[in-house]
One Martini backbone bead per residue (centre of mass of N, CA, C, O) as a GRO file, in nm:
protein
  147
    1UNK     BB    1  19.180  15.569  14.965
    2UNK     BB    2  18.986  15.671  14.709
    3UNK     BB    3  18.991  15.977  14.523
    4UNK     BB    4  18.693  16.085  14.339
    5UNK     BB    5  18.718  16.423  14.388
    6UNK     BB    6  18.880  16.488  14.159
    7UNK     BB    7  18.985  16.643  13.908
    8UNK     BB    8  18.791  16.515  13.615
    9UNK     BB    9  18.568  16.308  13.690
   10UNK     BB   10  18.331  16.509  13.607
   11UNK     BB   11  18.376  16.437  13.288
   12UNK     BB   12  18.205  16.206  13.346
   13UNK     BB   13  17.959  16.011  13.343
   14UNK     BB   14  17.741  15.872  13.562
   15UNK     BB   15  17.799  15.576  13.495
   16UNK     BB   16  18.108  15.586  13.528
   17UNK     BB   17  18.111  15.692  13.819
   18UNK     BB   18  17.956  15.455  13.944
   19UNK     BB   19  18.157  15.234  13.862
   20UNK     BB   20  18.400  15.359  14.008
   21UNK     BB   21  18.281  15.342  14.291
   22UNK     BB   22  18.253  15.034  14.295
   23UNK     BB   23  18.552  14.979  14.237
   24UNK     BB   24  18.665  15.128  14.482
   25UNK     BB   25  18.542  14.934  14.686
   26UNK     BB   26  18.696  14.689  14.591
   27UNK     BB   27  18.985  14.804  14.609
   28UNK     BB   28  18.978  14.880  14.919
   29UNK     BB   29  18.946  14.562  15.007
   30UNK     BB   30  19.218  14.507  14.922
   31UNK     BB   31  19.503  14.336  14.969
   32UNK     BB   32  19.827  14.410  14.892
   33UNK     BB   33  19.927  14.105  14.900
   34UNK     BB   34  19.734  14.044  14.626
   35UNK     BB   35  19.836  14.204  14.379
   36UNK     BB   36  20.014  13.992  14.227
   37UNK     BB   37  19.755  13.827  14.126
   38UNK     BB   38  19.673  14.098  13.935
   39UNK     BB   39  19.923  14.067  13.765
   40UNK     BB   40  19.963  14.072  13.445
   41UNK     BB   41  20.149  13.834  13.235
   42UNK     BB   42  20.004  13.904  12.979
   43UNK     BB   43  20.110  14.003  12.630
   44UNK     BB   44  19.886  14.027  12.392
   45UNK     BB   45  19.698  14.093  12.116
   46UNK     BB   46  19.427  14.139  12.265
   47UNK     BB   47  19.529  14.370  12.442
   48UNK     BB   48  19.627  14.558  12.221
   49UNK     BB   49  19.351  14.584  12.080
   50UNK     BB   50  19.192  14.688  12.326
   51UNK     BB   51  19.357  14.945  12.366
   52UNK     BB   52  19.301  15.067  12.089
   53UNK     BB   53  18.992  15.069  12.113
   54UNK     BB   54  18.977  15.243  12.370
   55UNK     BB   55  19.110  15.495  12.250
   56UNK     BB   56  18.897  15.538  12.030
   57UNK     BB   57  18.656  15.569  12.226
   58UNK     BB   58  18.766  15.804  12.409
   59UNK     BB   59  18.934  15.998  12.268
   60UNK     BB   60  19.012  16.376  12.325
   61UNK     BB   61  18.833  16.491  12.536
   62UNK     BB   62  18.670  16.512  12.824
   63UNK     BB   63  18.670  16.205  12.881
   64UNK     BB   64  18.973  16.163  12.862
   65UNK     BB   65  19.037  16.337  13.108
   66UNK     BB   66  18.870  16.164  13.306
   67UNK     BB   67  19.023  15.902  13.260
   68UNK     BB   68  19.299  16.003  13.353
   69UNK     BB   69  19.208  16.074  13.642
   70UNK     BB   70  19.124  15.787  13.722
   71UNK     BB   71  19.393  15.649  13.678
   72UNK     BB   72  19.549  15.824  13.878
   73UNK     BB   73  19.389  15.755  14.134
   74UNK     BB   74  19.445  15.444  14.129
   75UNK     BB   75  19.753  15.452  14.108
   76UNK     BB   76  19.801  15.608  14.371
   77UNK     BB   77  19.664  15.403  14.559
   78UNK     BB   78  19.849  15.163  14.490
   79UNK     BB   79  20.114  15.296  14.571
   80UNK     BB   80  20.038  15.347  14.867
   81UNK     BB   81  19.981  15.053  14.943
   82UNK     BB   82  20.262  14.947  14.884
   83UNK     BB   83  20.419  15.145  15.081
   84UNK     BB   84  20.248  15.019  15.345
   85UNK     BB   85  20.384  14.777  15.358
   86UNK     BB   86  20.562  14.553  15.484
   87UNK     BB   87  20.852  14.464  15.565
   88UNK     BB   88  21.072  14.217  15.531
   89UNK     BB   89  21.114  14.164  15.829
   90UNK     BB   90  20.815  14.145  15.904
   91UNK     BB   91  20.747  13.919  15.711
   92UNK     BB   92  20.943  13.702  15.822
   93UNK     BB   93  20.838  13.707  16.122
   94UNK     BB   94  20.535  13.618  16.006
   95UNK     BB   95  20.559  13.399  15.776
   96UNK     BB   96  20.547  13.523  15.504
   97UNK     BB   97  20.567  13.617  15.210
   98UNK     BB   98  20.746  13.752  14.991
   99UNK     BB   99  20.801  14.010  14.832
  100UNK     BB  100  20.771  14.152  14.554
  101UNK     BB  101  20.858  14.277  14.261
  102UNK     BB  102  20.893  14.542  14.059
  103UNK     BB  103  20.758  14.406  13.813
  104UNK     BB  104  20.492  14.348  13.960
  105UNK     BB  105  20.414  14.640  14.009
  106UNK     BB  106  20.403  14.728  13.717
  107UNK     BB  107  20.191  14.520  13.626
  108UNK     BB  108  19.974  14.613  13.822
  109UNK     BB  109  19.945  14.906  13.725
  110UNK     BB  110  19.866  14.826  13.437
  111UNK     BB  111  19.608  14.673  13.522
  112UNK     BB  112  19.466  14.911  13.651
  113UNK     BB  113  19.444  15.085  13.402
  114UNK     BB  114  19.276  14.884  13.234
  115UNK     BB  115  19.036  14.860  13.430
  116UNK     BB  116  18.950  15.155  13.432
  117UNK     BB  117  18.890  15.171  13.134
  118UNK     BB  118  18.674  14.950  13.134
  119UNK     BB  119  18.482  15.087  13.337
  120UNK     BB  120  18.433  15.352  13.183
  121UNK     BB  121  18.380  15.191  12.884
  122UNK     BB  122  18.184  14.948  12.916
  123UNK     BB  123  17.936  15.015  12.706
  124UNK     BB  124  18.159  15.046  12.445
  125UNK     BB  125  18.261  14.765  12.479
  126UNK     BB  126  18.347  14.472  12.399
  127UNK     BB  127  18.378  14.169  12.535
  128UNK     BB  128  18.672  14.116  12.447
  129UNK     BB  129  18.794  14.383  12.542
  130UNK     BB  130  18.704  14.372  12.833
  131UNK     BB  131  18.844  14.103  12.902
  132UNK     BB  132  19.133  14.189  12.829
  133UNK     BB  133  19.149  14.431  13.030
  134UNK     BB  134  19.083  14.273  13.296
  135UNK     BB  135  19.172  13.995  13.325
  136UNK     BB  136  19.225  13.895  13.653
  137UNK     BB  137  18.968  14.091  13.734
  138UNK     BB  138  18.698  13.993  13.619
  139UNK     BB  139  18.538  13.857  13.848
  140UNK     BB  140  18.555  14.085  14.055
  141UNK     BB  141  18.429  14.312  13.879
  142UNK     BB  142  18.169  14.186  13.771
  143UNK     BB  143  18.043  14.124  14.049
  144UNK     BB  144  18.064  14.422  14.159
  145UNK     BB  145  17.896  14.568  13.928
  146UNK     BB  146  17.631  14.386  13.958
  147UNK     BB  147  17.560  14.447  14.272
   0.00000   0.00000   0.00000
């Protein structure tokens, strides 16, 4: 489970914290075996522009520190979930798909970082930036945040 009571999250406004809590609920329900499907494989100009816009919106003050704390919390949770997955032997004996590669894990963690940034800065990002940052998470996150 994601620990959103860590130091730093309190530096975010109530709206951002509420969205993070709803996203944490979505994230906690994900099976780690599906993480690879959420690892964004595209690295295009729209994503680069969205990241630059998000950094400009985040600034360098208190909110930026809160944003970094949130990214750290979700990245740590994803790393723990990956490490608790079944071993290759267990996976083969259960006739499930092979574990993903290290590159997939890195791409997944990068996508988690982008999604957390989008969730925190939701109200201040344009639709195109938000969509680019969400990537393959878009439908899951948008339906979860609207519920």
